[in-house]
C-alpha distance (Angstrom), angle and dihedral (degrees) to the residues before:
residue distance angle dihedral
M1 . . .
G2 3.86 . .
E3 3.76 129.9 .
L4 3.77 116.7 -19.8
R5 3.81 116.3 -137.5
A6 3.81 127.5 -172.3
G7 3.78 137.2 -168.6
V8 3.79 128.1 -171.2
A9 3.75 141.3 -168.8
Q10 3.77 136.0 177.4
L11 3.83 120.7 -162.4
P12 3.81 130.9 173.2
I13 3.79 116.4 -110.5
T14 3.78 98.1 176.4
P15 3.83 111.5 150.8
P16 3.79 124.1 -136.0
V17 3.77 115.5 -85.1
G18 3.76 109.9 -96.7
V19 3.79 98.8 51.2
D20 3.78 116.8 124.9
L21 3.80 115.9 -101.4
T22 3.81 123.1 -135.6
G23 3.79 139.2 -149.2
F24 3.83 102.1 66.0
V25 3.78 130.5 67.2
A26 3.83 93.5 -160.9
R27 3.80 96.3 62.8
E28 3.78 132.2 115.8
Q29 3.84 111.4 -129.2
P30 2.99 147.9 -104.7
S31 3.83 120.4 37.5
I32 3.80 114.4 -102.0
G33 3.81 103.0 -166.4
V34 3.80 149.6 -17.1
H35 3.80 120.2 -85.1
D36 3.87 93.4 178.1
E37 3.77 136.2 -16.0
L38 3.80 124.3 -88.4
F39 3.81 119.3 -134.2
V40 3.79 142.7 -169.2
R41 3.81 108.4 -138.9
A42 3.80 113.6 -158.4
L43 3.77 124.8 -161.3
Y44 3.80 120.4 -175.2
L45 3.83 120.7 -168.1
E46 3.76 129.9 -176.7
N47 3.79 141.0 164.9
E48 3.77 134.1 163.8
E49 3.81 91.4 -73.2
D50 3.80 108.3 42.2
R51 3.80 149.6 -7.3
L52 3.81 132.2 -132.6
L53 3.80 133.4 -173.2
W54 3.80 118.3 -166.4
L55 3.81 120.2 -168.0
H56 3.80 111.8 -169.2
C57 3.82 115.8 -173.3
D58 3.79 135.4 -164.5
L59 3.78 91.2 -124.8
L60 3.81 137.5 109.0
A61 3.81 92.0 -116.3
L62 3.80 145.3 -33.5
G63 3.81 121.8 -119.4
R64 3.76 123.1 -121.3
E65 3.80 92.8 -116.0
Q66 3.82 93.2 51.8
V67 3.77 91.7 48.9
A68 3.83 89.6 51.6
R69 3.82 91.5 48.6
T70 3.79 91.9 49.5
R71 3.79 93.8 48.3
Q72 3.77 90.5 50.7
A73 3.78 94.6 47.4
V74 3.77 92.9 46.6
G75 3.80 91.1 46.7
E76 3.78 92.3 52.4
S77 3.80 92.6 45.1
L78 3.78 102.9 38.9
G79 3.80 105.6 18.6
L80 3.78 96.1 -115.0
E81 3.78 122.7 147.0
P82 3.84 118.9 -125.2
R83 3.85 90.2 -108.7
Q84 3.83 88.1 57.3
V85 3.79 94.6 59.0
L86 3.81 117.1 76.9
L87 3.80 121.5 -172.3
T88 3.82 122.6 -169.4
A89 3.79 139.8 161.1
T90 3.80 133.4 -142.2
H91 3.86 89.4 -131.8
T92 3.79 94.8 -125.9
H93 3.78 111.6 178.1
S94 3.78 91.1 -151.6
G95 3.81 98.5 63.0
P96 3.83 131.0 99.0
A97 3.78 121.4 -74.9
T98 3.80 103.6 -94.5
V99 3.79 100.3 158.6
P100 3.86 127.6 40.4
L101 3.82 109.6 -99.4
R102 3.80 121.8 166.3
Q103 3.84 111.4 -99.6
C104 3.78 91.7 -9.3
G105 3.78 100.9 109.7
M106 3.80 135.2 -72.4
V107 3.81 118.6 -80.9
D108 3.82 113.4 -119.2
P109 3.86 108.9 -140.4
V110 3.79 90.2 -162.8
Y111 3.82 91.0 60.8
L112 3.82 91.2 47.4
R113 3.80 89.3 55.4
M114 3.77 90.2 49.7
L115 3.81 89.0 49.6
D116 3.83 90.1 53.6
G117 3.81 89.5 61.2
W118 3.78 95.5 43.8
L119 3.80 92.3 51.3
L120 3.80 91.9 51.1
T121 3.80 92.6 47.7
A122 3.81 92.1 49.4
S123 3.82 89.0 49.9
R124 3.81 92.8 52.7
C125 3.80 92.6 46.5
A126 3.81 93.0 50.4
V127 3.80 94.6 47.5
A128 3.82 91.7 47.9
D129 3.78 92.7 52.3
H130 3.84 103.5 53.0
R131 3.79 121.8 140.0
P132 3.86 139.2 164.6
V133 3.81 114.2 -73.4
T134 3.78 139.6 172.9
L135 3.79 126.2 -141.1
R136 3.78 127.2 -118.1
F137 3.81 125.3 -176.6
A138 3.80 132.9 -166.4
E139 3.78 136.5 161.8
E140 3.77 129.1 -152.0
R141 3.80 136.7 169.0
C142 3.80 128.6 -107.8
T143 3.80 121.2 -177.5
L144 3.80 98.4 -171.7
A145 3.83 98.0 106.6
Q146 3.78 121.1 83.2
D147 3.79 131.6 -171.0
R148 3.78 107.9 -108.8
R149 3.84 93.2 -153.4
P150 3.84 123.2 90.9
P151 3.80 113.9 -89.1
S152 3.77 111.1 -78.5
L153 3.80 142.9 133.5
L154 3.81 87.5 -83.5
A155 3.83 96.0 53.0
H156 3.78 113.3 106.3
T157 3.83 146.4 150.8
D158 3.76 131.4 -154.1
H159 3.79 110.2 -141.2
R160 3.78 95.7 -177.8
L161 3.80 118.5 118.8
P162 3.79 109.4 -173.5
V163 3.85 117.4 -171.7
L164 3.80 127.2 -166.5
S165 3.79 117.2 -168.1
L166 3.78 131.8 -167.6
V167 3.80 112.2 -151.8
N168 3.81 129.3 -172.0
D169 3.81 127.0 -137.6
K170 3.83 91.5 -89.6
G171 3.79 91.7 58.2
N172 3.79 94.1 -107.4
Y173 3.78 121.0 136.6
V174 3.81 114.2 -113.3
A175 3.81 97.5 178.1
V176 3.77 139.5 -3.9
I177 3.76 127.2 -159.5
A178 3.79 118.7 -165.3
N179 3.77 131.4 171.0
Y180 3.81 126.0 -158.1
P181 3.83 117.8 165.8
M182 3.80 106.2 -130.9
H183 3.81 133.5 113.2
N184 3.80 116.6 -106.3
V185 3.82 94.4 -125.5
A186 3.77 102.9 116.5
L187 3.81 92.6 122.7
S188 3.89 92.9 55.4
A189 3.81 130.6 -152.2
E190 3.78 91.8 -63.6
N191 3.79 91.6 68.6
R192 3.80 117.5 99.5
L193 3.83 97.0 173.7
I194 3.82 121.7 104.3
S195 3.80 108.5 -112.0
A196 3.80 143.7 157.5
D197 3.80 86.5 -139.8
M198 3.81 119.5 -155.6
A199 3.81 97.3 -20.1
G200 3.78 91.0 56.5
A201 3.78 93.3 46.2
A202 3.83 92.5 48.5
A203 3.80 92.0 47.7
E204 3.79 92.6 50.8
W205 3.79 92.4 45.4
A206 3.81 91.3 54.6
R207 3.79 93.2 42.3
Q208 3.77 92.5 56.0
R209 3.80 94.8 48.0
L210 3.84 104.8 41.5
P211 3.83 121.2 82.7
G212 3.76 109.9 -101.7
A213 3.82 95.6 25.8
P214 3.84 92.8 -108.3
V215 3.77 128.6 -155.4
V216 3.80 104.3 -103.1
L217 3.78 120.7 -152.1
M218 3.81 109.7 -161.9
T219 3.82 112.8 -167.6
N220 3.78 130.2 -179.3
G221 3.78 104.2 -160.4
A222 3.81 115.5 172.4
C223 3.81 92.7 18.6
G224 3.81 90.6 145.3
N225 3.80 108.0 152.9
L226 3.79 95.0 -10.5
N227 3.78 116.9 125.6
P228 3.81 137.1 167.4
P229 3.81 111.9 -86.8
S230 3.80 95.8 -102.6
L231 3.84 92.1 59.0
S232 3.81 99.2 39.4
């Protein structure tokens, strides 16, 4: 496998106030302010066998066309194949409309073009900054999420909170990847402020407290019907 090297970058992708927000049908539009900044967090990994660039965005989702454009631009700029470029979103319901959803805000093509540039810049910064790292893994429990469906045999929650850390030779954290299955809907449909919601808050909390101020990628895979307690 050889030596593992990693590079990171974190760039703001906050849209202008006034864009429509997405994630809720019952929401008055447009946005009226910024609660907290949105970011793209880039993680680049390489060893003797392969390379991977992961772009994780504080957005509800990324459209197929934008993913294709980004993979092409990154490939031309950094020599990565499409399979080596992974794009994901935190699924915040307080971010700008980036994909067409019925009655969930109008997509702003100007913002999508701005996002193209930010994603490419983050990619270049992460690839230029790679260094040797070692992996650390831990798993804890978090009981915050609740199934929003009525009690039944199908109701469930997943309390696992796995964390993968990449640490440099000085013991500082370069990147942290954590997954907790829960929808980022803490601010509800009444909110009209741009926000990364819980994933953004958790990432910033960890970044400020861990040695090295790492880039923190918070994911919520398998969130299904799991919501914060106030919205269950």
